C-alpha positions as CSV (number, residue, x, y, z in Angstrom):
1,M,-12.9,-155.9,56.3
2,R,-16.3,-154.6,57.6
3,W,-15.6,-155.5,61.2
4,D,-17.5,-153.4,63.7
5,K,-14.9,-153.7,66.4
6,V,-11.4,-155.2,66.6
7,I,-8.9,-156.3,69.3
8,V,-5.6,-154.6,68.7
9,M,-2.2,-155.7,69.9
10,G,1.1,-153.9,70.0
11,H,4.6,-154.7,71.2
12,S,7.3,-152.3,72.6
13,A,7.0,-148.9,71.0
14,S,4.0,-150.2,68.9
15,A,2.2,-150.8,72.2
16,R,2.1,-147.0,72.6
17,V,0.5,-146.8,69.2
18,V,-2.3,-149.2,70.0
19,V,-2.9,-147.5,73.4
20,S,-3.3,-144.2,71.5
21,I,-5.8,-145.9,69.1
22,A,-7.8,-147.3,72.0
23,A,-7.8,-143.9,73.7
24,N,-8.9,-141.9,70.6
25,F,-11.2,-144.4,68.9
26,P,-13.0,-146.3,71.7
27,D,-16.0,-147.1,69.5
28,K,-13.8,-149.1,67.1
29,L,-12.2,-151.4,69.7
30,A,-13.4,-154.5,71.5
31,G,-10.1,-155.0,73.4
32,L,-6.5,-153.9,73.8
33,I,-3.4,-156.1,74.2
34,V,-0.1,-154.4,75.0
35,V,3.0,-156.5,75.1
36,D,6.1,-155.4,77.0
37,P,5.4,-151.7,76.3
38,L,8.0,-149.0,76.3
39,M,6.8,-146.8,79.2
40,Q,8.8,-144.2,81.1
41,I,8.0,-142.4,84.3
42,E,9.2,-139.1,82.9
43,A,8.2,-138.1,79.4
44,P,11.2,-137.8,76.9
45,A,12.0,-134.4,75.6
46,A,10.1,-133.4,72.5
47,G,12.0,-133.8,69.3
48,G,14.4,-136.5,70.5
49,G,16.1,-134.6,73.3
50,Q,19.5,-133.1,72.4
51,R,19.8,-134.9,69.1
52,P,18.8,-133.0,66.0
53,A,15.2,-133.9,65.0
54,T,16.3,-134.7,61.4
55,G,19.5,-135.5,59.5
56,N,20.8,-138.1,61.9
57,P,23.0,-140.7,60.2
58,P,21.7,-144.3,59.8
59,L,23.3,-147.1,61.7
60,V,25.5,-148.9,59.1
61,F,27.3,-152.3,59.4
62,P,30.0,-153.8,57.2
63,S,28.2,-157.2,57.0
64,I,25.1,-159.1,58.1
65,E,27.2,-160.9,60.7
66,A,28.5,-157.6,62.1
67,A,24.9,-156.3,62.5
68,M,23.9,-159.5,64.2
69,A,26.9,-159.4,66.6
70,S,26.1,-155.7,67.4
71,F,22.5,-156.5,68.3
72,A,23.6,-159.6,70.3
73,K,25.4,-157.3,72.8
74,L,22.2,-155.6,73.9
75,N,20.6,-156.4,77.3
76,N,17.5,-157.7,75.5
77,P,18.8,-158.8,72.1
78,P,16.2,-158.6,69.3
79,R,15.6,-161.5,67.0
80,V,18.0,-160.1,64.4
81,A,20.8,-161.0,66.8
82,H,20.3,-164.7,66.4
83,D,18.0,-165.2,63.4
84,R,20.0,-164.6,60.1
85,E,16.8,-164.7,57.9
86,R,15.2,-162.1,60.1
87,A,18.4,-160.0,59.9
88,L,18.4,-160.3,56.1
89,N,14.8,-159.0,56.1
90,A,15.6,-156.1,58.5
91,L,18.6,-154.8,56.6
92,V,19.1,-153.3,53.2
93,S,22.4,-153.4,51.3
94,I,23.8,-150.0,50.2
95,D,27.2,-149.7,48.6
96,G,28.5,-152.9,50.1
97,S,27.4,-152.2,53.6
98,F,24.1,-152.8,55.5
99,M,21.7,-150.6,57.3
100,L,18.4,-151.1,59.0
101,K,15.3,-150.5,56.8
102,R,14.0,-148.4,59.7
103,D,15.7,-146.6,62.6
104,P,14.8,-148.5,65.8
105,D,15.8,-145.5,67.9
106,N,13.6,-143.1,66.0
107,G,16.6,-140.9,65.7
108,N,14.9,-138.6,63.2
109,A,12.0,-137.5,65.4
110,R,10.5,-135.1,62.9
111,P,8.9,-136.5,59.7
112,I,10.5,-135.5,56.4
113,G,9.4,-136.0,52.9
114,E,5.8,-136.7,52.1
115,G,5.1,-137.7,55.7
116,A,5.9,-134.2,56.9
117,Q,2.8,-132.9,55.1
118,M,0.4,-135.2,56.9
119,P,-1.7,-133.7,59.7
120,R,-0.3,-134.4,63.2
121,R,-2.2,-135.6,66.2
122,P,-1.5,-133.6,69.4
123,R,1.4,-135.1,71.3
124,T,0.4,-137.0,74.5
125,D,2.2,-139.5,76.6
126,V,1.3,-143.2,77.1
127,W,0.1,-142.7,80.7
128,H,-2.4,-140.1,79.6
129,D,-3.7,-142.2,76.8
130,L,-3.9,-145.4,79.0
131,A,-6.0,-143.5,81.5
132,A,-8.5,-142.7,78.8
133,V,-8.8,-146.3,77.6
134,K,-12.3,-147.7,78.3
135,T,-12.0,-151.1,76.5
136,P,-10.9,-154.3,78.3
137,T,-7.1,-154.3,78.4
138,V,-4.4,-156.8,79.2
139,L,-0.7,-156.0,79.5
140,V,1.7,-158.9,78.9
141,R,5.2,-158.3,80.4
142,G,8.4,-160.2,80.1
143,L,9.7,-161.0,83.6
144,R,13.4,-160.6,82.4
145,S,12.7,-157.6,80.2
146,D,14.8,-154.4,80.8
147,R,11.6,-152.4,80.3
148,W,10.8,-153.1,83.9
149,D,14.2,-152.2,85.5
150,N,12.6,-149.1,87.1
151,P,10.2,-150.5,89.7
152,A,8.3,-147.3,89.7
153,I,6.8,-148.2,86.3
154,L,5.1,-151.4,87.6
155,A,4.2,-149.7,90.8
156,R,2.4,-146.9,88.9
157,L,0.6,-149.4,86.7
158,T,-0.7,-151.5,89.5
159,A,-1.7,-148.5,91.7
160,D,-3.2,-146.1,89.2
161,Y,-4.4,-148.4,86.3
162,T,-6.3,-151.1,88.2
163,K,-8.5,-151.9,85.2
164,V,-5.5,-153.1,83.2
165,A,-4.9,-156.8,83.8
166,I,-1.2,-157.5,84.0
167,V,0.1,-161.0,83.1
168,T,3.7,-162.2,82.9
169,V,5.8,-164.5,80.8
170,D,9.3,-165.8,81.3
171,A,11.0,-163.8,78.6
172,Q,13.1,-160.8,77.9
173,H,11.7,-158.0,75.8
174,D,11.1,-160.1,72.6
175,V,8.2,-161.9,74.2
176,A,6.9,-163.4,70.9
177,D,10.2,-165.0,70.1
178,Q,11.2,-166.2,73.6
179,A,7.8,-167.2,75.0
180,P,5.4,-167.7,72.0
181,D,3.3,-170.4,73.6
182,A,2.8,-168.4,76.8
183,L,1.9,-165.2,74.8
184,I,-0.6,-167.1,72.7
185,A,-2.2,-168.6,75.8
186,H,-2.6,-165.2,77.4
187,V,-4.0,-163.8,74.1
188,R,-6.5,-166.7,73.7
189,K,-7.7,-166.4,77.3
190,F,-8.2,-162.6,76.9
191,T,-10.0,-162.8,73.5
192,A,-12.2,-165.6,74.8
193,T,-13.6,-163.3,77.5
194,T,-13.7,-160.1,75.4
């Protein structure tokens, strides 16, 4: 697109991706927006912990409605729990049952197929990458999101990452669905000054 610099935004686990982009390609970014990121005080075990890194079975449901009901039971239900059209787009039918097009738990932590042949970047954690970010950064967090149940996460952010502006919206984890106007207002304010 021939843009010299961009502002990138990522939500949840994708927030870790955009933080990594900002840390590793600072000359390409004008700003960074992270929305209700998945952050942990202790790094997870490499390769998905005790689960095998590959060969984990997909999550399968007998119907679209069963999938929606299953996701509705979560503390922070994703949109597929109440938006049938989104559920239809998120699921694929195989032999009369339905499975997610992607595994939201990243159960298969090691790439397989053609992705396994691609070069890998060194493994780092989001805290290390966030410390390396030089571009203006705003973090939008959901006040009712379960991502902030551990008060040590917010304490570490506010104490050790003082250059990161933290703003809040009245939402659970799915900020874009539950507080779209507030999210857009924060993004517009940030981009107007970046």
